[in-house]
N, C-alpha and C positions, 0 to 999 in steps of 0.2 A: 799549268797556269797557277800562279800563287792565289791562295784564298784571300779575298778582300777582307780588310780589317775595318771594324767600326771606328768612328772618330773617338779620340781619347776622352773628350768631354762626356760621352755616353757612359763610359766605364766609371768615371768619377761620380757622375750623377747617380748611377745605379748603386754604387757602393754607399752613397749617402742615403738613398731610398731603402736600401736593404742592409742595414748595419748588422743584422743577426747572422748574415752569411759571411763566410771568409772571402778574402779577395779572390782566391783561386776559383771559388764557386761562382762568384759574380762574373768574372772574366770568362770562365768556361761556358757558362750558360749564354752569355751575350755573344761570344764568338760563334757558338753553334747556331744560335738563332739568326745571326747575321749571314752566315754562310748558307743557311737553309733558305733565306729569302732570295739569294741569288740563283738558287737551283730551280726556282719556280717562276712562272710568268703569270700574267693576267691578274685576277682579283686577289689571289692569295699573296702574290709578291707585293702588290700595292698595299695590302692590309698590313703586312709585316713591316714594310718600309715606313708606313705611317706610324706604326707602333714605336719604332726606334727613334723617330724624329719628334713625336708628340710631347716628349718629356720637356722640351724647351718651353712649352706653354702650360705646364702643370698648374693647377689651382694652388693658391697660397697654402691651404690647409695640408696639402701633400708635401710641399717644399719645406714646411716649417719643421725642421728636424734639429735635434741637439747634436752637435758634433762631439760633445763629451760622452754621450751614450752610444759609442760606436758599435759595441757588440750586444747592446740590449736596448730594445725600444719598448717603452711602456705603452699599454693600450689607453687611448684617450679619445674623447669625442668632443667636438666643438659644435656650436649651434649651426654653423655653416654645413658641417657634415650631416647633422640630423636633417636639416632642410633638404640637402641633396638626396639623402636616402629616401626621404618621404616622396620627393618628386619622382625618383626612379621607380619606386614601388607602385606609385599611383599610375605612372605611364604603363608599367607592365600589366596592371590590372585592366586598364582601359583598352590596351592593345590586344589582349587575349581575352576577348569577351566570353567566349564559350567556356574556356577553362575557368575563368573567374566566376561565372554564373554557377557552374557545377560545384565549385568549392564553397561559395557563399551559401548556396542552397543546402548542401549537406551539413555545413556547420550550423546554419540557422535552425534547421529542423532538429539537429542533435541538441543544440543549446536549449531550444524551446521545450523539448521533451524533458531534459534535465531540470530546467527551471520549474516545470509543472510538477514533476515528481518531488523535487526538493520543497516546493510550497506545501505539498501534502505531508511529506515527512516532518517538516518543521511544525505543521499544525498538530500532528499526532504526538510529537515529543513535547509540545507546550502545555499539555493538559494539566490543569490544577496548579500550575506554577505561578499564577497571579496572586495566590494567597500570601499574605505578608510573612507568615511563619510556616510556609509549605514544607520546609525541610524538617519541621518539628512535629508535623501532624501524621498520625498513623491510624489505619483502620484495624480494629480487632477482628480477626477471622479465626476459624477453627476447622478442624478436620476430625472425623470419626472413621477411621479406616480409610477407605477410598472415597468416602463422601466428604467433599470439601465445600464449605459454605462461607458466604460473606456476612452472615448474621450472627448475633450473639444475644445473650439474655438481657432483659430489661434492667436487672439490678446490678449489672457488672460495672457500668460506668461510674456511678457514685461510690459503690463498694470498693472498687480498686483505687479510686482517688483517695479514699479515707485511709487506706493501708499502705499505699506505695507513694513515697514522696517524689519519686522520679516522674510521676504523672502529675503535671501541673494543672491540667484542665481536661474536660471530656464532655462530649455532647452526643445524645442519642437522636436517631432519626427513624421514623417508621418506614415501612414499605410505601410506595406511592398508592394513593387511593383515587379512583375516579369519583368525582362529585358533581352534582348538578348545581351550577351557579345561576342565580336568578336576580336580575336587576331590572325593575320595570317590566317591559314586555320581552326583554332578552333572556333566553334560557339556553345555556350552553353547558354541555358536560365537559368539565376540565379533568383530564386524565392524570395530570402531574401535580397532585396536591399531597404534601407531606405534613406530618406532625413532627415538631422538633422542640428540643429543650430551649429554655429561655435564654441561654448563653450562646445560641446559634451564631448570632452576628458578632460575638466576641471571639469565637474560635475561628470562624471563617471570615474571609475578607470580601463578602458580597456587599457592594455599595448600597447604602440606604439613601435614596435621593429625597425622601420626605418622611417625617416621623422621628420619634425619639429612639435611638438605637438601644439605650439602656432599659427601656420599659416596653418596647414594642411587643415582646412575646411573653409578658408576665401576666397579662389579663386573659383568663380562659375564654372570654367572649371576643377576643381580638383576632385579627388575621393580617398577614402581610401578603401583598400581591405584587406582581412585577409591573413595570411600566407598560409593557405591551398589553397585559390583562386589564390594567386600569383604562387604557385608551379604548379597548374593545367594548367596555361597558359604559364608560362615562365620556369618552371622546377627549379626555385630557388625563395627564398624569397627576393632576391635583385632586386626589381622591381620598385623602386622609379625613377620617370622621364620617365617611359615608357608610351606608348599610348595604350588605350583600346577603341574600338569603341562600342557604345551602341545603340541598336535598329536601327542599320544600317543608322543612320542619324547624329550622333554627336560623336566627339572624346573627350576623357577625359584623363588628365594627372594624373598618379598615384602620389599622394603627400605623401603617407605614407603607411606602411604595419603594420597592427594590428596583435597582437597575436591572434590565433584562439579563437573564443568566448568560454568562459568556459561553460561546459555542465550544470552547475548549475546557469545559468543566464536566466532570463525570456526573455531577449532580445537576440535573435539569428539572426545574420546577416552575410552576405558574403561580403557586400560592403556598404559604407556610402557615400552619395553625399551631398554637402553643400545645405542648405535650400535656399540659394541665387539662385541656379539653378532652383529650383522649383518655385521661385517667378517670373520667366520669364513668366510663363503661368498660375499660380494658382491665381485666384482672391482672395481667402481667405487670402493669405499671403500679397498680394499687398494692400488690404484694411485693414489689421489687424482687421478683423471682430470679433465681439463678438456673432454673431448669428448662424453661421454654426459650428457644432461640428464634426471636422474631424481629429484632431491631438491629440497625446498623449503628455501631459504636465507634466514634472517632475520639482518639486520645491525643492530647498534646503533651509531649515529653520535654523534660529540661534539655537545653542544648547539648550538654555533655553526653547524656544517654542517647539522644537522637543521632549523634554523630558517630557512635561506636556500635558496630555490629555485635561485638561480644557483650556489651552492656545490654543491648536489646534482647539478645538471646537469654541472658540471665533473668531479665525482666519477665519474659514469657514463661520461664520456669516458675518464677514466683507467682505469676497469674494462675498457672495450673495448680499450684499448691493451695492458693487461697480458694480456688474453685472447689477443690475437694473438701476444704475446711467448712464449706457451706453445705455439706451433706450430700454432695454429688458424687456418686460412685462410678459413673460411666467414665471410660477412658477417652478423653478428648485432648487433642494437641492444639495449642493456641499459637497464632502467628500475629506479628505486628507488620502489617502491609503499609509501606510508605504511601502517602497520599498521591505522590507524583507517579507511582507505579500502577495505580489502580486501573487506569485506562488501557494500558498495553500489556499488563502482566496478570490479568484476572481471568482465570479459567475456573471460576467458582460457581456453585449453584446458589440459587435464591439471591442472585446479584441484580443490580440495576442494569437496564438494557443499554445498548449503544457502545459497548466497549470495543476497542481495537485489538490488534494482535501484533506483538513485537516482531514475530517472524515475518509478517508481511511488510513491516517497515524496513527490516533488513533486506528482504528480497528486492523491494522496489528501489532502495538506495543503491544496491549493486546494479540493478537494471539501468538506473540513471547514469552511473559511471560508465557502464558498458556501452550505452548508446552514444555517450559523448566520445568514448574511445573509437567507436565505429566511425563517427563523423570525422574525427581527427585522422583516422587511417586513410580516409578518402583523400584528405589534403596531402598527406605524406606520399601516398601512391602516385597521385597526379604530379606532384612536385618532382619526385625522383624520376618519374617516367619522362618528364620534360627536361631532364638534366642535360641532355646532349645539346639542346638549343641554347642553354645558358652557359655551357662550358667555355666557349670562346670569350664570353663576357667576363667570366672569372679569370681566365688567362690574361686578358687585357688589363684588368684591374690590378692583378698581382704584379704584372710587369711595370705598370706605371706607378707602383708604390704602395698599393693596398696590402696590409698584412691580413692574416687569417682571422684575427679577432674582429677587424672591421667588416670583413665579408660575412662572418657569422652574425654580427649585429645587423647588417643590412638585410640578410635573408630572414632573420627573426623579426625585424621590423616589418617586412612584408607580411609575415604570418600574423603579426599583431594587428595590422590594418585589416586583413581579412577577418580576423577574430572580432574586432570591435564593430566592423560593419555588420557582421553576422549577428552580433549581440543586439544591435539596434533592430534588425529585422526579426530576430527571435522574440524580442519583447512585444513586437506587433503581433506575431503569431500567437504568443501566450494570451494576449488580450482577446484575440479572436476565438481561441480554443477554450478559454477559461470557463465560459458558460457550459460547454459540453462536458468538460472535465469535472466541474462542480456537480453536474447531474449524475455522472458516473460514480463519483466518490461520496456524494451526498454530504459534502462539507462546504461551509461558507468561505471558500478560499478567495483571497484578494491579493492584489499586488500593488503596493504603494511605492512608487519610485522616489518619493521624497523621504522615505524611511532610510536613515543613514545606514543602518545595519543591513537592510536588504540591498541597498545600492552598493555597499562594499562587497556583499556576497556575489552580486552580478558582475562587478568588476573583477572579482577573484576568479569567477568562471571564465571570463574572457581572457584574462592573463594565463590561467591554467591551460585553456584551449590553445592559445597562441604558442605557449612553450611546448605543449605536447605535440601539436601538429607541425610546428616549425623547427623543432630541435634537430631531428634527423636530417631533413633536407639541408638545413644550414651547415651542419657538420659535414655532410656528404659533399655538397657543392663547393664549400670553402676549401676542401682538401685536394682539389685538382692541382696537378703540377702544370704550370703554365707552358713549359716547353713542349711537353707531351701533347697537351691539348691543342696547341697552335700548330703542331706538326701533323695532327690528325692521327697520331699513333695510339690514342687512348680509346680502348673499348669500353665506353661508358655504359652502354645498355646492359651488358652482361654483369657488370660490377655490382649492381644493386638489384638484380633480378630475383635472387633468393629472398632478400628482405621484402621486396614488393609482393612476392607470392605469399610469404608468410603473413603479411598484413591482410591480403585478400582472404586467406584461410581463416584468420582470426575473425574477420567480419562475419563470415558465414557460419562460423561456430556459434557466435553470439545469436545470430538470427535463427539458427536451427534450434538451439536450446530454448529460445523464447517461443518458437512455434510448438515445440513439444510441450512446454509448460501450458500454453493455451489449450492444446488438445486434451491434456490430462485433467486440467481444471474442469473443462467442459464435460469430460467423460465421468468424472467423479460426481458432478452435480446431476448429470443424467442418471447415474447409478442411484443416487439418493432419491431422485424423483420417481424412479420406477421400482425401487425396492419394495418388497412386500413388508409393510409395517406390522402385520399381524391383525389389521382391521382395514376395512374399506374407507379410505379418507375422502373419496370423491363424493360430491353433492351433499356434504354435511354442512348444514347451515346452523348457526347458533344465535340465540337471543339471551343476553344477560338479564337475569331477574332483578333489575334495579327498581328503586322506588317502591310503588305499591304492589308490584307483581309478587314480591316475596311473601306478602301477607294474603295473597289471593291465589294460592297454589291450586286449590280445587277448581275454582272458576277458570283459571288459566288452562288447566288440563282438560276441562270440559270443552272449552272453546277450541282448543287444538284438535281434540278427538272428533269434533263435529265437522271439521273441514277436511275434505279428502286430500287437499294439498299439504296439510300439516299433521295428519293423523299418525304418521310414523315418527314418533318423537320419544325422547328420553330425557329425564332431568338428572343431571349429575352435579356434584359439588363445585367443580371447577374445570376449566379447559385442561385437557391433557398436556398442552404445551406450557401451561403455567402452574403445574402441580408443584406445590411447595411444602405441604404438610407431611410430616414423617416423625417417627420416634424409634428409639431403641428399646422401649419398654414392651418387648414382645416375648411371650412365654408360650411354648408349645409342648405337646406330649413328647417325651423322650429327650428333652433338652438336658444336657449335662453341665454346661457352663453358661454363665451370664452372657446374653446376647450383646454384641458390640457393633452390629450392623444396623444402619438406618433403614427402616422399612417405611417408604412413603405409602400414603393411603389415598383412596379415591372413593367417594360415596356415590353410588349409582342406584338406579331404580330397576324395576322388573323388566323394563324394555331395553336395557343396555345392550345385552347380547344380540338382540334382533336388530337394533338400530345401527350398532357399530359393526355388525357382521363378524363378531369375534368367534373364535373356535373354542369350544369346551372340550378339554381332554379327559376329564373325569368328573362325575357328579353332574351337577346342573347349575343354572343361574338362579337368580332370585325370582320367585313366582308369588303372585297374589294369593294363590290357593294355600300356601304354607304360611300360617301365621307366625310360626317360630323363626322365620327368616330374619326377624328383627334382631336376633342374636346370632345370626349366621355370618360366615365369612366366605368370600371367594379369594383365592390366591393365584398368582401366576407361577409359571414353571420355575423361574429363578428363586422365588420364595420357597417353593417346594424343595428345591435342591439344597438351599441353605439349611432348611429344617431337617434334612436327611430323609425325606420322604420320597415316594414315587406315586405314579398314577394309580397304582393298585391299592395303596394303603393310606393315601392322604385324606380322602373323604371320610368324615366322621371323627377326625382327630380334634381334641380340644385345643383351643387357641385363646390366649389372653392378650388382647391388644390394647395398650394404654389403659390398663386396669378395667377392661371390659371383657368379661368372660363370654365365650361363644364356641361354635363348632364350625369346622371347615365343611362347606356343602358342595364346593366345586373347585376345579382347577382350570383356569383359562390359559390358553396358549399365549406365550410371551408376545407382547406387542410393544412397539416403540412409542413412547410418549415424550421423549426428549430428543435432542439432537443426536445424530449418529456418531458424533464425536465422543459420546458417552456410551459405555456398555449398558445393556439392559439391567435395571435394578429390580430388586424384589418389590412386589406391589401387593397390598392388601385392599380388597374391595369390600366395602360395607354398604348396608342398605341405607339409602338416602332418606333423611327425614327433614332436612332443612332447606332444600332448594339449592339455588346457585345459578346454573346455566341450563337452558333448554336446548337440546340438540335435535334438529329436525333433518331427516333424510329426505331430500327432494328427489324427484324423478328428472332424468335428463331432459332439458328443454323447458322445464317448468320453474326454473329458479326465480324468474322475474315475477311470475304470478304468486309464487310462495312468499316472496318478500312483501308483496302488496297485502297478502292475507295476514301476515304477521303484523304489519304496520296497523292494519285495521283493528286487530285484537289488542295491540298495545294502546291504541287510542281509546278503546272502550274501557280497558281495565286500569290503565296507567296514564291518564291524560296529562298529568302534571310533569311527566318526564319525557324527553325526546326519544324517539325510536332509534335504537342502535342494533346492529347485527354484524355478522362476519362469517367467513368461510374457513373451516378448519384447515383445508389444504393450503390456503394462502398463509395462514399462521405458521404452518409447518415449513413452508418455503422460506418464510422470514427468518427462521432459525439459521439459515445459511446465507444471510444477507451479505456478510463480509466476504464469503467465498464467491458469491455472484459478482460482487464488486471487483474482486481480484481478477476473476475471469475476464470481465469487461475491460479492465485496465490492461491486462496482458494482451488482449486482442488489439487494443489501440497501439501499444508500444511495440509489439511484435511486428505489426504492419509497418510502422514507421521505421523500425530498424531495417527491415527488408528493403524499404524504399530508399533509405540512405545508402545501403550497400549497393543497390542497383544504380544509384547515381554515380558512384565511384566506378562501378563496373562498366557503365556506359562510357564514361570518360576514358578509362583504360582501353576499352575495345576500340574506341575512335582513334586513340593515339597509336595503338598497335597496327590498326589497319592503315593508318597514314605512313607508319614506318615501313610497312611491307608493300607499299603501292607498286613499286617496280617489280618486286617478286611476283605479285599477283598478275601484273601485266604479262610478264614472261610466261607464267603458267597458263594463262588464258590463250596466249599465242600458240603454245604447245598443245592446246586441246583440253585444258582443264574446264570442267563444268562449273556452273554456279553452285550446285550442291557441294561439289568437291572443295571449292574455295571457302564456302561457309563452314564446312567441317574442319578445314585446316585452321581457320581463325578461331573456331570455338573449342578446339580440342584442348588447348592448354588451360583455358579457363575451366573446362569441365573436369579436368584432372584435379584442379585446386578445390573445386566444390566437393568432389568425392572424398578428398583428404579431409575436408572440413566435416563431412558426415561421419567419417570414421572417428575423428577426435570428439565431435559433439555427442555422439551416441552414449558413451559411458558417463559423460558429465550430466547429460539430461536424465539418464536412467537413475543415477545416484541422487540428484537433486529432487526429482519428482517423487521418488520412493521415500525420501526424508519428509517431504510435505504430506504424503499420504499417511505417514505414521501418526499424524494428528487425528486421524479418524479410526475409531474402533472397527467400523464396518467400511471397507474401502473397495474400490474397483481394482482390477489388475492392470498392470502396465505391460501390454503386449508389445512384441517387437515391431508389429506393423504400424504402431503409432509413430515411432521414431522413423521408420522407413517412409511413411507418408509425409512427415515433415521434411525429410531429406528430398523426396521427389518433388514436393511443392517448391522448396528452395531452388532445386536444380531447374525446374520448369521456368520459374520466374527469372532466374539468371540467364538461361538460354534465350528466353524471349527478349531480354534486355540486350544481350550481345548481338542477336540476330539483326537488329536495326542497322548497326554499322557493318556487320559481316555481309549482309545482302547488298548494302549500298556499295561496298568496296568490290564485291563480286560482279556487280552489274556495270561498273565503270568501264568505259571504252579503253582497251589496252593501248591504243594509239596515243591517247592523251598522256598516260603515265610513262610511256617509253619515248616520247617525243624529244626529251632533253638528252637522251643517251646517244 
């Protein structure tokens, strides 16, 4: 029997619809398709016959072809096509509710995570950029060997301006001072009070909302306060001309009110006092010394020098030369630190608190990208897994005239709809999670949708997500050959299996690395918490000797000694966590070359060893029985090593510290008084004669009673000043605040990455179970158990997770070892940490898969085999 031939008009029309094909290709495909339709009956034949006849009613945008471009058809889109694509995409989303919900949930959470992290990253990168001439402002820092500090000498600012024309301006700022502010009945200790030069407001761009900018800091009796401080004391920002009493001994006139310090400024202050006021009692300012490093110096450079790294390098060499010309023989290297780098690139000592870490910014930026990729992988996985369902749709569209570009645009359009729907939901999630995230990061993060820059960034994330998640499915689906698809000869499921598996592996590699990161951060913080610091930090309570306490030391000591709750006390010059004094002017017996190492010092009394439970390696501590101890010194092990001494010969050696002659009476075992990110430094202990801080060792369970006893003593001896206290162990913990925040953020996003991965895994397992419904039915009829079926469906996914563990292990090992290098004293990264993260990921994944596996295994085989 002769093969039936299609009508001639169908060939002509298809040549018109497919001008990129040769006549032979069009006729061959059509003849084969027509003959194939006659070999089948039922639904397939009806479908194919409809396909061949539907071209008579094609929509206008398909029939609109140019006969002149017979062998080349340019890609074009009309409003009708876009409208049609949108309708189809929306129908697909609505008709596949479970699939759509999984995709939108994964993309929404992924976008929300990325937006939250990017808000934090944007905030970190924005520090100090609000100043008008931020790119011309630099802080003068210095280093003496391994000791790097943010402070410089009081005389350097004016002295360098006078000799170096590249420096157009400069301003000095003191370290922050806690001061008691008194207005009427209100008494509050303000901890962020600075002294600054009179040109402070000319160099920096802190807005002055009331007062005269030119004269505000020229009067020694004047003070600038922030708007928040003004409202605290006066209930209004209109405070210019009013009087505030400071430290119960001096009145200041408010010369101006500053806008509240921007949160993205490394300088955080509540009040600014003129440097002329400090000059009344500070020898450094009076003498314009170049030898004592106690001030922050900010220099404004001319635009040409500021923009050139080589010019700045040459300038630092000139600064070093001028420094030595002022009689300074010590070898110090100077650096010009850009103002905008201070927040993220400062690992300096004697610096202002609250700095960030560029390493963490980079880490979390990468985490944001990876979480977004994990969410996009879900979309790609589920879209390609469902490709068999959409294959016939592609075949039909191609036969009726759609080219590949139009199909790609259609599928990308669907992914963009998913993406923008997810963006709307993600913004809602961000609004809900933002209070929690602000608490974790301790940053005043906000999201303003009316901000054009932010809106463009969010749109960019949505477009990027749409392209990333929709590109592969669009290319994959649009590449189907219509004849093979409609004949049913195309094995679609196996064609993209390798790619789909690779995506699942990638998801779990990211999740496992984040889990390892969380475990290592926690392990390092636990190591720090439990490490022996060389003294017992528990139950150490401190009372700063502010106000009148400094002048009533004997009465204070007597009151403390009389109370059994406070009798175990020691008076030291400063908290170990805030130790800032040090010098290189150290001479010891046997020294052959001039010392270039900075030796910090701490003044302690006779009770120091007992209260801190420090270990004496040689000699003894200070004792009241020895009157000569006033000229004695104790040193730590590190200082002993630098001096070339040992425990057998150190005691009795002569030591000259800062032009003060004395003798070494004891060697104390090294103890940590700074962050474990720094190696132990040499330390000189001197007998305290000036007061500072009272350290009280309480007994366990008596902290509350001890605090009440101290408050009573303060009320008796220091009634004009509020009672303040603190715990040393909490201060030590605060040294690792950024690491604690990093751990908390890692916990949050590692959990969300796992959750997003499990969403995709749930969808894939549901699809795979659906695809194998009849196979499962046959197996159950032949005697397969529920456990056997669950194992069958879980086996393939388990292999992928094991591969992910193998790939993630070296990545996590390398990444976390690099992070741990930032600590001089660090925990070890054992194999079991990675194994535990892998087991946890495997357990979560198997738990997710088991829902669909058990459901499929319990299905009655009669239902699944009924149609066979």
